[in-house]
Backbone as CSV, one residue per row, in Angstrom:
resi,resn,N_x,N_y,N_z,CA_x,CA_y,CA_z,C_x,C_y,C_z
1,GLU,-100.378,-15.851,40.367,-101.165,-16.765,41.193,-100.276,-17.805,41.877
2,LYS,-99.237,-18.265,41.173,-98.398,-19.325,41.728,-97.506,-18.838,42.870
3,THR,-97.358,-17.526,43.037,-96.488,-17.002,44.089,-97.228,-16.800,45.405
4,ARG,-98.469,-17.213,45.484,-99.233,-17.069,46.729,-98.643,-17.935,47.832
5,SER,-99.050,-17.642,49.052,-98.555,-18.404,50.203,-99.017,-19.853,50.103
6,PRO,-98.309,-20.756,50.800,-98.682,-22.174,50.733,-100.076,-22.423,51.286
7,THR,-100.632,-23.535,50.890,-101.975,-23.881,51.358,-101.950,-24.099,52.860
8,PRO,-103.100,-23.973,53.533,-103.141,-24.186,54.989,-102.591,-25.546,55.397
9,GLU,-102.835,-26.581,54.597,-102.349,-27.912,54.939,-100.825,-27.924,55.013
10,LYS,-100.171,-27.228,54.095,-98.714,-27.214,54.095,-98.191,-26.460,55.308
11,ARG,-98.845,-25.361,55.676,-98.405,-24.600,56.839,-98.583,-25.405,58.118
12,ILE,-99.644,-26.175,58.204,-99.895,-27.003,59.382,-98.763,-28.013,59.549
13,CYS,-98.203,-28.491,58.455,-97.212,-29.563,58.508,-95.782,-29.055,58.697
14,GLU,-95.565,-27.756,58.803,-94.214,-27.250,58.985,-93.738,-27.478,60.416
15,ARG,-92.599,-28.109,60.553,-91.908,-28.328,61.824,-92.776,-28.869,62.963
16,PRO,-93.543,-29.882,62.737,-94.350,-30.424,63.838,-93.535,-31.368,64.707
17,LYS,-94.052,-31.670,65.896,-93.468,-32.728,66.715,-93.709,-34.045,65.985
18,TYR,-92.990,-35.093,66.403,-93.097,-36.375,65.700,-94.524,-36.904,65.702
19,SER,-95.195,-36.874,66.865,-96.569,-37.381,66.931,-97.508,-36.505,66.101
20,ASP,-97.242,-35.193,66.112,-98.042,-34.283,65.292,-97.801,-34.547,63.810
21,TYR,-96.563,-34.890,63.480,-96.229,-35.202,62.094,-97.027,-36.407,61.615
22,ASN,-97.092,-37.453,62.442,-97.869,-38.643,62.077,-99.331,-38.287,61.869
23,ARG,-99.870,-37.482,62.752,-101.273,-37.079,62.658,-101.504,-36.245,61.397
24,CYS,-100.568,-35.350,61.127,-100.670,-34.494,59.943,-100.592,-35.327,58.662
25,LEU,-99.663,-36.257,58.640,-99.511,-37.126,57.475,-100.763,-37.964,57.256
26,TYR,-101.323,-38.470,58.347,-102.546,-39.267,58.264,-103.690,-38.418,57.699
27,THR,-103.785,-37.178,58.162,-104.825,-36.270,57.667,-104.654,-36.017,56.176
28,GLN,-103.407,-35.813,55.743,-103.154,-35.593,54.324,-103.539,-36.818,53.496
29,LEU,-103.265,-38.002,54.027,-103.656,-39.234,53.330,-105.176,-39.350,53.239
30,GLN,-105.875,-38.913,54.287,-107.341,-38.914,54.232,-107.829,-37.978,53.133
31,HIS,-107.163,-36.828,52.975,-107.537,-35.883,51.917,-107.312,-36.501,50.543
32,VAL,-106.181,-37.180,50.380,-105.887,-37.846,49.103,-106.941,-38.907,48.821
33,GLU,-107.294,-39.664,49.855,-108.306,-40.712,49.705,-109.649,-40.113,49.275
34,MET,-110.019,-38.991,49.878,-111.281,-38.335,49.514,-111.235,-37.817,48.080
35,GLU,-110.100,-37.258,47.682,-109.959,-36.767,46.309,-110.060,-37.914,45.308
36,LEU,-109.455,-39.037,45.637,-109.553,-40.208,44.759,-111.000,-40.660,44.622
37,GLU,-111.729,-40.665,45.743,-113.142,-41.061,45.705,-113.947,-40.103,44.834
38,LEU,-113.634,-38.799,44.927,-114.346,-37.817,44.107,-114.049,-38.015,42.621
39,LEU,-112.804,-38.335,42.305,-112.430,-38.561,40.907,-113.073,-39.824,40.355
40,GLY,-112.931,-40.906,41.095,-113.461,-42.183,40.628,-112.580,-42.789,39.556
41,PRO,-112.745,-44.074,39.299,-111.892,-44.771,38.327,-112.066,-44.276,36.893
42,HIS,-113.212,-43.697,36.586,-113.461,-43.250,35.206,-112.586,-42.063,34.802
43,LYS,-111.980,-41.367,35.767,-111.099,-40.238,35.456,-109.669,-40.691,35.149
44,PHE,-109.381,-41.965,35.336,-108.053,-42.512,35.071,-108.058,-43.203,33.713
45,GLN,-106.972,-43.033,32.964,-106.878,-43.703,31.664,-106.902,-45.213,31.841
46,VAL,-106.259,-45.673,32.910,-106.239,-47.105,33.227,-106.931,-47.274,34.575
47,PRO,-108.149,-47.834,34.593,-108.878,-47.985,35.864,-108.090,-48.724,36.941
48,GLN,-107.194,-49.606,36.534,-106.367,-50.337,37.493,-105.460,-49.372,38.274
49,SER,-105.082,-48.263,37.651,-104.253,-47.266,38.332,-105.011,-46.645,39.498
50,TYR,-106.294,-46.418,39.314,-107.137,-45.889,40.392,-107.157,-46.863,41.563
51,THR,-107.406,-48.127,41.263,-107.461,-49.155,42.304,-106.132,-49.242,43.036
52,GLN,-105.045,-49.181,42.295,-103.717,-49.256,42.901,-103.473,-48.047,43.809
53,ALA,-103.855,-46.867,43.360,-103.670,-45.659,44.168,-104.466,-45.735,45.465
54,VAL,-105.717,-46.186,45.384,-106.561,-46.321,46.573,-105.930,-47.308,47.551
55,HIS,-105.455,-48.434,47.046,-104.837,-49.448,47.912,-103.565,-48.918,48.570
56,GLN,-102.776,-48.165,47.827,-101.536,-47.621,48.385,-101.826,-46.620,49.496
57,VAL,-102.811,-45.756,49.288,-103.171,-44.774,50.315,-103.688,-45.487,51.561
58,GLN,-104.544,-46.476,51.374,-105.076,-47.226,52.513,-103.957,-47.955,53.255
59,HIS,-103.002,-48.495,52.520,-101.878,-49.194,53.144,-101.046,-48.225,53.992
60,MET,-100.777,-47.039,53.461,-100.007,-46.052,54.217,-100.757,-45.614,55.470
61,LYS,-102.069,-45.443,55.353,-102.871,-45.095,56.530,-102.805,-46.205,57.572
62,ASN,-102.887,-47.452,57.134,-102.809,-48.591,58.054,-101.454,-48.653,58.755
63,LEU,-100.391,-48.269,58.058,-99.066,-48.250,58.675,-98.957,-47.142,59.723
64,LEU,-99.624,-46.035,59.481,-99.545,-44.899,60.406,-100.406,-45.071,61.653
65,GLU,-101.527,-45.761,61.537,-102.469,-45.863,62.657,-101.820,-46.343,63.952
66,PRO,-101.062,-47.442,63.957,-100.458,-47.869,65.231,-99.446,-46.861,65.768
67,ARG,-98.747,-46.168,64.898,-97.779,-45.157,65.337,-98.484,-43.997,66.020
68,MET,-99.641,-43.633,65.525,-100.400,-42.541,66.141,-100.876,-42.956,67.525
69,CYS,-101.356,-44.179,67.654,-101.842,-44.672,68.944,-100.693,-44.786,69.931
70,SER,-99.557,-45.336,69.477,-98.433,-45.536,70.393,-97.804,-44.209,70.790
71,SER,-97.752,-43.244,69.870,-97.165,-41.955,70.219,-98.059,-41.202,71.187
72,ALA,-99.359,-41.410,71.088,-100.285,-40.756,72.015,-100.161,-41.358,73.404
73,SER,-99.974,-42.667,73.490,-99.909,-43.324,74.792,-98.558,-43.103,75.464
74,THR,-97.492,-42.895,74.697,-96.177,-42.689,75.303,-95.973,-41.258,75.766
75,SER,-96.836,-40.356,75.389,-96.679,-38.957,75.784,-97.318,-38.657,77.128
76,GLU,-97.832,-39.673,77.807,-98.476,-39.448,79.105,-97.459,-39.142,80.176
């Protein structure tokens, strides 16, 4: 089972352009955020770890957002 081809998300992220890379990374962070929401804090041994993970993902998304906007506007 472990020798199967990579997941579609991994294939999408292979060798993208820089702006595509930012978009792909942002999408992956959204997936992580959704998975964290599905798990909830009760699935973590330390609920504070859940809160920290959510904050870190949101922070990374916030850092990427302006780069996505600027890369889209500079490609005109």
